C-alpha positions in Angstrom: -46.8 47.8 -11.6 -49.3 47.9 -14.1 -51.1 44.8 -15.2 -50.9 43.6 -18.6 -53.7 43.9 -20.8 -57.3 45.6 -20.2 -60.0 44.2 -18.1 -62.1 43.3 -21.4 -59.1 41.1 -22.7 -58.8 39.2 -19.3 -61.2 36.5 -18.2 -63.3 36.9 -15.0 -61.0 34.8 -12.7 -58.0 36.5 -13.7 -59.8 40.0 -13.4 -60.7 39.0 -9.9 -57.2 38.0 -9.2 -55.2 41.0 -10.3 -58.0 43.4 -8.8 -57.9 41.7 -5.4 -54.1 41.8 -5.6 -54.0 45.6 -6.5 -56.8 46.3 -3.8 -54.8 44.4 -0.9 -51.5 45.8 -2.2 -52.7 49.3 -1.0 -55.2 48.4 2.0 -54.6 45.0 2.9 -57.1 42.0 3.2 -59.6 43.6 5.8 -59.6 47.0 4.0 -60.7 45.2 0.6 -64.4 45.1 0.7 -65.8 42.1 -1.7 -68.5 44.6 -3.1 -65.8 47.1 -4.2 -63.6 44.2 -5.3 -66.6 42.7 -7.7 -67.4 46.1 -8.7 -63.8 47.2 -9.8 -63.1 43.6 -11.4 -66.3 44.0 -13.3 -67.5 40.7 -12.3 -70.3 39.5 -9.9 -70.6 38.0 -6.5 -71.9 34.9 -8.1 -68.6 34.8 -10.2 -66.6 35.3 -7.4 -67.8 32.0 -5.5 -68.1 30.1 -8.7 -64.1 30.4 -9.1 -63.4 30.8 -5.4 -65.9 28.7 -3.5 -64.0 29.6 -0.4 -65.1 33.2 -0.9 -62.9 36.1 -0.2 -60.1 34.2 1.6 -59.5 31.7 -1.1 -59.1 34.4 -3.5 -57.0 36.4 -1.2 -54.5 33.3 -1.3 -54.8 33.4 -5.2 -54.2 37.3 -5.2 -51.0 36.7 -2.9 -49.6 34.1 -5.4 -50.2 36.5 -8.2 -48.8 39.8 -6.5 -45.6 37.4 -5.2 -45.0 36.3 -8.7 -45.0 40.0 -10.3 -42.5 40.7 -7.4 -40.5 37.6 -8.1 -40.4 38.7 -12.0 -39.2 42.5 -10.8 -36.5 40.7 -9.2 -35.5 38.3 -11.7 -35.4 41.1 -14.2 -33.2 43.1 -11.8 -30.9 40.5 -10.8 -30.1 39.6 -14.5 -29.0 43.0 -15.4 -25.5 42.5 -14.0 -23.3 39.4 -13.8 -21.8 40.5 -10.4 -24.5 40.0 -7.7 -23.3 42.9 -5.7 -24.2 45.2 -8.7 -27.3 43.2 -9.6 -28.7 43.6 -5.9 -28.2 47.5 -6.2 -29.9 47.6 -9.8 -32.8 45.7 -8.0 -33.1 48.5 -5.1 -32.7 51.2 -7.9 -35.7 49.7 -9.8 -37.6 49.2 -6.8 -37.2 53.1 -6.1 -37.8 54.0 -9.5 -41.2 51.8 -9.7 -42.2 53.1 -6.2 -42.0 56.7 -7.0 -43.6 56.2 -10.6 -46.6 54.8 -8.5 -46.7 58.1 -6.2 -45.3 55.8 -3.4 -48.6 53.6 -3.7 -47.4 50.5 -5.1 -44.8 49.1 -2.5 -44.6 45.5 -1.6 -47.8 43.4 -2.8 -48.4 41.5 0.2 -46.8 43.6 3.0 -50.2 45.1 4.2 -52.0 41.8 4.1 -49.2 39.9 5.7 -49.1 42.3 8.8 -52.6 42.4 9.5 -53.4 38.4 9.2 -50.4 36.9 11.2 -52.0 34.5 13.7 -55.3 34.9 12.5 -55.9 33.5 9.0 -53.3 30.6 8.5 -54.0 30.0 4.9 -53.1 33.8 4.1 -50.0 33.8 6.3 -48.9 30.9 4.7 -49.2 32.3 1.1 -47.4 35.4 2.4 -44.6 33.4 3.8 -44.1 31.3 0.7 -43.8 34.8 -1.4 -41.0 35.7 0.9 -39.5 32.4 0.8 -39.7 32.5 -3.1 -37.9 35.8 -3.1 -35.0 34.8 -1.1 -34.6 31.7 -3.1 -34.4 33.8 -6.6 -31.6 36.0 -4.7 -30.0 32.8 -3.2 -29.8 31.3 -6.8 -28.1 34.3 -8.2 -25.3 33.9 -5.5 -25.0 30.3 -5.9 -24.5 30.6 -9.6 -21.7 33.2 -8.8 -20.0 30.8 -6.7 -21.1 31.8 -3.0 -21.1 28.8 -0.6 -24.7 27.4 0.3 -24.9 28.8 3.9 -23.7 32.4 2.8 -25.9 32.6 -0.2 -29.0 31.5 1.8 -28.2 34.2 4.7 -27.3 37.0 2.1 -30.5 36.4 0.3 -32.7 36.5 3.4 -30.8 40.0 4.4 -31.2 41.4 1.0 -35.0 40.7 0.9 -35.6 41.5 4.8 -33.7 44.9 4.0 -35.3 45.6 0.8 -38.7 45.1 2.5 -38.0 47.5 5.3 -36.3 50.2 2.8 -39.6 50.0 0.7 -41.8 50.7 3.6 -39.6 53.6 4.8 -39.4 54.9 1.2 -43.1 55.0 0.9 -43.6 56.4 4.1 -41.0 59.2 3.6 -42.0 59.7 -0.3 -38.5 59.5 -1.0 -36.3 57.1 -2.9 -33.5 57.6 -0.5 -34.1 54.5 1.9 -34.0 52.1 -1.1 -31.1 53.7 -2.7 -28.9 53.5 0.6 -30.1 50.1 1.3 -29.0 48.8 -2.1 -25.6 50.6 -1.7 -25.1 49.0 1.6 -26.2 45.5 0.5 -24.1 45.6 -2.5 -21.2 46.4 -0.2 -22.2 43.3 2.3 -22.7 41.1 -0.8 -19.5 41.9 -2.1 -17.5 41.3 1.0 -18.5 37.6 1.0 -17.5 37.1 -2.8 -15.8 34.0 -3.4 
């Protein structure tokens, strides 16, 4: 997803966060050198440490929150397209497929690469990633709860929806094809519909 506004319209802190989010989305935390990050954000090392005294790791946590909220907005938008939650879930999968293809298969989940490489090593980053996944599940569960699904079912279905979409998105990137997301969307819709109250 393209960030709104140009670099010159954004403050230095926001440029750093958005640039870190984009670079980490493509290469993960370890493959995001501080010098490249600062250069692409049109900032300085001094400004990075001014806004983020904890350095790259503190910036990474902020970038994960930013990327997580961007993805949450995409989910909100997709879930609001249809009153029926099954149709809404399928719409989300279709949107993800379209956005991924438009990015030439580069802009998948904003936190997957970082989440996988930091598990068990960087607890603050791991916690931020876990919170993003939980937030996304909460959005799907809220849609289901609003449509009358019992809470335990809504929570379980929401976890299944997010987990399945995450896996399908990786498969779509690797195969450079919309098919994994479209198939996942159709089957998730059937699953959600099968539990309709």
